C-alpha atoms as a printed R data frame, in Angstrom:
   type eleno elety resid chain resno       x       y       z
1  ATOM     1    CA   MET     A     1 100.071  99.296  89.106
2  ATOM     2    CA   ALA     A     2  99.043  95.531  88.084
3  ATOM     3    CA   ILE     A     3 101.167  92.737  90.170
4  ATOM     4    CA   LEU     A     4 104.058  91.177  88.207
5  ATOM     5    CA   ARG     A     5 103.728  87.301  87.611
6  ATOM     6    CA   PRO     A     6 106.769  85.705  87.977
7  ATOM     7    CA   GLN     A     7 107.152  84.929  84.510
8  ATOM     8    CA   GLU     A     8 107.243  88.536  83.361
9  ATOM     9    CA   ILE     A     9 109.889  89.373  86.401
10 ATOM    10    CA   ARG     A    10 112.268  86.457  84.736
11 ATOM    11    CA   GLU     A    11 112.103  88.050  81.433
12 ATOM    12    CA   MET     A    12 113.194  91.696  82.649
13 ATOM    13    CA   SER     A    13 116.998  92.310  82.790
14 ATOM    14    CA   ILE     A    14 118.254  93.229  86.559
15 ATOM    15    CA   SER     A    15 118.711  96.836  85.636
16 ATOM    16    CA   GLU     A    16 114.704  96.617  84.558
17 ATOM    17    CA   MET     A    17 114.235  94.912  88.177
18 ATOM    18    CA   LYS     A    18 115.862  97.574  90.216
19 ATOM    19    CA   GLU     A    19 113.572 100.370  88.313
20 ATOM    20    CA   LYS     A    20 110.744  98.141  89.051
21 ATOM    21    CA   LEU     A    21 111.548  97.808  92.725
22 ATOM    22    CA   MET     A    22 112.348 101.373  93.331
23 ATOM    23    CA   GLU     A    23 108.871 102.291  91.212
24 ATOM    24    CA   LEU     A    24 107.353  99.690  93.843
25 ATOM    25    CA   LYS     A    25 108.810 100.907  97.053
26 ATOM    26    CA   ARG     A    26 107.834 104.348  96.366
27 ATOM    27    CA   GLU     A    27 104.338 103.526  95.865
28 ATOM    28    CA   LEU     A    28 104.490 101.539  99.118
29 ATOM    29    CA   LEU     A    29 106.000 104.488 101.068
30 ATOM    30    CA   LYS     A    30 103.049 106.676  99.580
31 ATOM    31    CA   GLU     A    31 100.460 103.879 100.596
32 ATOM    32    CA   TYR     A    32 102.169 103.654 104.600
33 ATOM    33    CA   THR     A    33 102.051 107.559 104.318
34 ATOM    34    CA   ASN     A    34  98.083 107.565 103.457
35 ATOM    35    CA   LYS     A    35  97.649 104.951 106.302
36 ATOM    36    CA   ALA     A    36  99.574 107.144 108.901
37 ATOM    37    CA   THR     A    37  97.617 110.218 107.838
38 ATOM    38    CA   SER     A    38  93.966 108.941 107.146
39 ATOM    39    CA   GLY     A    39  93.925 106.225 109.963
40 ATOM    40    CA   ALA     A    40  93.327 103.528 107.527
41 ATOM    41    CA   PRO     A    41  94.299 102.804 104.059
42 ATOM    42    CA   SER     A    42  92.393 103.085 101.365
43 ATOM    43    CA   ASN     A    43  92.948  99.776  99.785
44 ATOM    44    CA   PRO     A    44  94.734  97.253 102.540
45 ATOM    45    CA   GLY     A    45  95.249  94.442 100.187
46 ATOM    46    CA   ARG     A    46  97.041  96.874  97.510
47 ATOM    47    CA   MET     A    47 100.177  96.991 100.155
48 ATOM    48    CA   ARG     A    48 100.364  93.343 100.983
49 ATOM    49    CA   GLU     A    49 100.510  93.066  97.062
50 ATOM    50    CA   ILE     A    50 102.969  95.604  96.592
51 ATOM    51    CA   ARG     A    51 105.220  93.682 100.158
52 ATOM    52    CA   ARG     A    52 104.677  90.222  97.881
53 ATOM    53    CA   THR     A    53 105.744  91.524  94.849
54 ATOM    54    CA   ILE     A    54 109.031  93.620  96.321
55 ATOM    55    CA   ALA     A    55 109.778  89.946  97.779
56 ATOM    56    CA   ARG     A    56 109.038  88.106  94.569
57 ATOM    57    CA   ILE     A    57 111.432  90.592  92.423
58 ATOM    58    CA   TYR     A    58 114.149  90.075  95.194
59 ATOM    59    CA   THR     A    59 114.154  86.481  94.699
60 ATOM    60    CA   ILE     A    60 114.361  86.532  91.331
61 ATOM    61    CA   MET     A    61 117.155  88.700  90.927
62 ATOM    62    CA   ASN     A    62 119.088  86.282  93.753
63 ATOM    63    CA   GLU     A    63 118.563  83.382  91.155
64 ATOM    64    CA   LYS     A    64 119.935  85.159  88.281
65 ATOM    65    CA   ARG     A    65 123.053  86.541  89.934
66 ATOM    66    CA   ARG     A    66 123.387  82.796  90.941
67 ATOM    67    CA   GLU     A    67 123.019  81.340  87.759
68 ATOM    68    CA   TYR     A    68 125.446  84.032  86.572
69 ATOM    69    CA   SER     A    69 128.234  83.346  89.284
70 ATOM    70    CA   LYS     A    70 128.050  79.489  88.373
71 ATOM    71    CA   GLN     A    71 129.130  79.873  84.650
């Protein structure tokens, strides 16, 4: 899975963002499991990329929620 740019995330609906979050969390859990069993992650940069993408989605979700609450 490629990283999601902020513009791509902003074009998604809240429900699509939640689906993507679940998918990314599963992938991150898989990476952590691989790291724990084999001792070294296959791609350490990938774990960082996933964590940052998750944070990006949460940030944009909060921005959208604040927009809706102001209206």
